[in-house]
PATIVEX-717900 format. One record per residue (C-alpha): residue in one letter; x, y, z. Coordinates in steps of 0.05 Angstrom, whole numbers, plus 32768, in hexadecimal, padded with zeros to 4 digits. Layout:
N
AXYZ;...
This chain:
309
M806C784A7731;H808D78897734;D806078C07746;H807A78F7771C;V803079237713;H803D796C770F;N801979AC76FA;E803879C376BD;N802C7A1076C6;G80467A04770E;R808179DF76F4;D80937A1676C0;H808E7A4C76F4;T80BB7A257723;H80F07A1176EE;D80F17A6876DA;H80FF7A767724;A81347A43772A;K81517A5E76EE;A814D7AA77708;S816A7A8E774B;S81A17A6E7727;R81B77AAB76FC;G81BC7AD37743;I81E07AA47760;L82127AA07729;F821A7AE57723;G82267AEC776F;I825F7AB97766;K827B7AE0772C;V82827B1A7757;G82A07AF8778C;I82D37AD6775B;G82E67B1B7743;L82F37B3C7783;N83147AFF77A8;M83477AFE776B;T83547B417765;L83647B4477B3;F83907B0577A9;L83BA7B2D7777;S83B77B6E77A3;H83D07B4877DE;L84037B2677BA;I841E7B6377A3;V841E7B8277EB;F843F7B427806;F84797B4477D8;F848A7B9877D8;F84617BB9780F;S845C7B8F7851;G849F7B757858;K84867B2C7846;S84507B2C787E;I843B7AE07880;A83F57AFE7897;V83F17B247856;L84047AE5782B;G83D37AC17853;A839C7AF37841;S83B37AEA77F9;L83AD7A9F77F9;E83697A9D781C;N83557ACF77E4;L83707A9D77B5;A834F7A6777D9;H830B7A8877D8;G830F7AA17794;T831F7A53777A;V82E57A3B77A5;L82B67A6B7783;I82D17A54773A;I82C67A0B7751;S827C7A1E776D;Y826E7A44772E;T82867A097701;L826579D37726;I822679FD7730;S82247A0B76E2;L822579BD76DA;S81FA79B07706;Q81C179D176DD;R81C879A776A4;P818C79837692;P81877932769F;T81A078FF7671;A819778B47662;K81D478A8768E;Y81C678DF76C4;T818178E276CB;Y818779187707;G81B1793E76D9;L81ED795476FD;K81CD7970773A;R81F579497771;L823279737757;D821379A67789;A8227797977C0;A8274796D77A7;T827F79BA77A5;P828879C177F0;V82B6798377EA;F82EA79A177B5;N82E979E777D9;A82FD79C1781B;W833679A977F9;V834F79E477DC;L83487A08781E;S836579CB7846;I83A979D5781A;I83AB7A207822;G83977A21786B;I83D779EA787D;F84057A107856;I83F57A537876;I83F97A3478BF;L84407A1478B1;E84597A577899;G84357A7F78D1;T84537A4F7902;K84977A5A78E7;R84907AA978EF;I84767AA27937;I84B67A7B7944;N84E37AA97921;P84C37AEB7914;R84D97B1F78E0;E84CA7B6C78DD;V84887B7B78B3;I84627BB578A6;G84207BB578D4;W83F77BE778AD;T83F67BBC7870;M83DA7B897897;M839E7BA878B0;L83947BD07868;V83987B887845;A83647B69787B;G83377BAA7876;L832E7B9F782B;D83207B537838;I82EA7B6A7868;T82CB7B9B7831;S82C87B6977F8;N82AB7B327828;I82737B687839;V826A7B7677F0;Q82627B2B77D9;F82347B1A7815;A82077B5777FF;V82087B3777B8;M81F57AEE77CF;R81C97AF4780E;T81867AF577E5;H819A7AAD77D2;F81AC7A90781D;R81817A587811;N81B07A3A77DC;E81DF7A0A7802;T821B7A2377D8;I82087A6777EB;K82097A54782D;S824A7A34782C;I82637A6F7808;V824C7AA07841;V82677A707877;H82A77A7A7855;I829B7AC97850;A82917ACB789B;L82D17A9F78AD;D82FB7AC9787B;S82DD7B0A789F;A82F57AEB78E5;A833A7AD878C6;S83407B2878AC;L83307B3A78F1;A836B7B10790A;V83967B3378DA;I837E7B7D78F5;I838B7B697939;G83D17B507925;G83E37B8778F9;F83D07BB77932;M83FF7B90795F;V84367B98792C;Y842A7BE37922;Q841C7BF97966;F844B7BCA798E;A847C7BB1795A;F84687B687970;F847C7B47792F;G84677B017948;A841E7B18793A;D84267B1378F0;G84377ACC78FD;F83FA7ABC7930;A83CE7AE478F8;A83E27AB378C6;V83D47A7A78F0;A83927A9378FC;I837E7A9178B5;G83987A4E78AA;L836C7A3378E7;L83317A5378CE;S833E7A39788A;I834579F0789E;G830879F878CE;L82E07A13788E;A82F679D7786B;L82DA79A8789F;V829579D0789B;F829479C3784F;V829C797A7854;R826A7974788E;R823C79927861;S824379627828;L8242791F784E;P81F8791D7856;V81EC791C780B;F822A78EF77FE;L820F78BC7836;A81C878C47827;R81B278D67869;V816E78EE7879;P816F79367865;R8172796878A3;G812D797F78B4;I8106793D789F;H80FE790178DA;L80F678BB78BD;T80C078AA78F6;K809B78E978E7;V809278DA789E;E8089789778AA;T805178A078DC;Y802F78D578AE;I802C789E7871;R800E786A78A5;N7FD6789B78B8;F7FC678A87876;P7F77788D7869;G7F80784F7848;V7FC7783D7853;T7FD577FC7880;D801C77F8787E;I805C78167862;H809F77F17852;E80E17803782E;L80DF784A7845;H812178757830;I812878C07834;W816978DF7818;P8182791F77F6;I8192791D77AB;T81B0796177B9;H81B2799477F1;S816F79AF77D7;M814D797577B9;N8135793C77E7;S811778F577D1;I80E578C377EE;D80E1787D77D9;C80AC784F7800;H8081780F77F9;I803B781A7811;V800677E87820;H7FC078097814;A7F7377F2781A;W7F66781C77E3;S7F46780277A3;P7F7C77F2776F;D7F60781C773E;D7F6878547770;A7FB07849777C;D7FCA7883774E;R7F9C78B47774;L7FBA789C77B6;R7FF878A0779F;E7FF078EB7784;Q7FCE790677C5;L800178E477ED;R803C790277C7;A801F794C77C7;L801679417812;L805B792A781C;H8078796677F7;K8044799C781B;N805879817863;F809F796D785C;P80D979887831;I80D1794977FD;H80D7795D77B6;H80D779187791;S80AE78E477A7;V80B17895778A;I8077787577B1;Q8062782777A2;C801D781377AF;E800C77CB77C2;T7FCE77A977DA;K7FF8777A7800;K8044777A781C;C8074776B77E2;A80A5773577EA;I80DA776577F6;A80B277787836;Q80A277317846;E80EB771A7844;V81007752787A;
């Protein structure tokens, strides 16, 4: 039997809180989209007309395009993930939460590789560029990142926002590299610094792509969620009064923020009290572990599956 007993008032309060949180998250993402796409276009204008076609400025422009695209993808998938369950998608589309970083990694990898290749060409064959424009562009990027962080910081517990904040941090590091490169050009006419700054942007983009993929793998591979130890949960259930055995124990993430447990327990309670046992155990698992969904099958003796094992 599935254990889905909830308090209606509590559930309504939780759902209202979740909706308010989602609206705040989506607002923060929309602010980020506006800022990054504006900077992408402005940096592109600077690249063609004011920077001497600095590859670092182009890299900064493409990084803003990547960040803006990442945010658009995130906004779309988060919106879709809020759709209610259907007969075909009984959890709704919540798992799109885990797909978001994969799409983002794909975008960042393509742009990162391109910037590295172009930056390497400029290191080998430097060309005269205008250093102060590099510093100006990077300074605007850091300012934009500060604004985005301020808007999103209250939702840092959300996994998508965590990924975006990591992106903001690495993007700021790339902007710092561009400022250093621009200073080297402006102060010492070291035009090769333009290429080195671009390569730094590309490497950080690829590094961020790897971070995104790493964050998604646990959900796709149904790994025991971070912060939950299978043996601790098993011991806790075994020590519960009346439980004599446990088998077919599985714990996995449905999304980054929703974990599920599925198990069979053998108990010495009266069959008529099985529902009460299941409800008590479900409530205590939720209280003591980050487990949000429980499917607990109560048995008075081991089932055929356990006996075969």
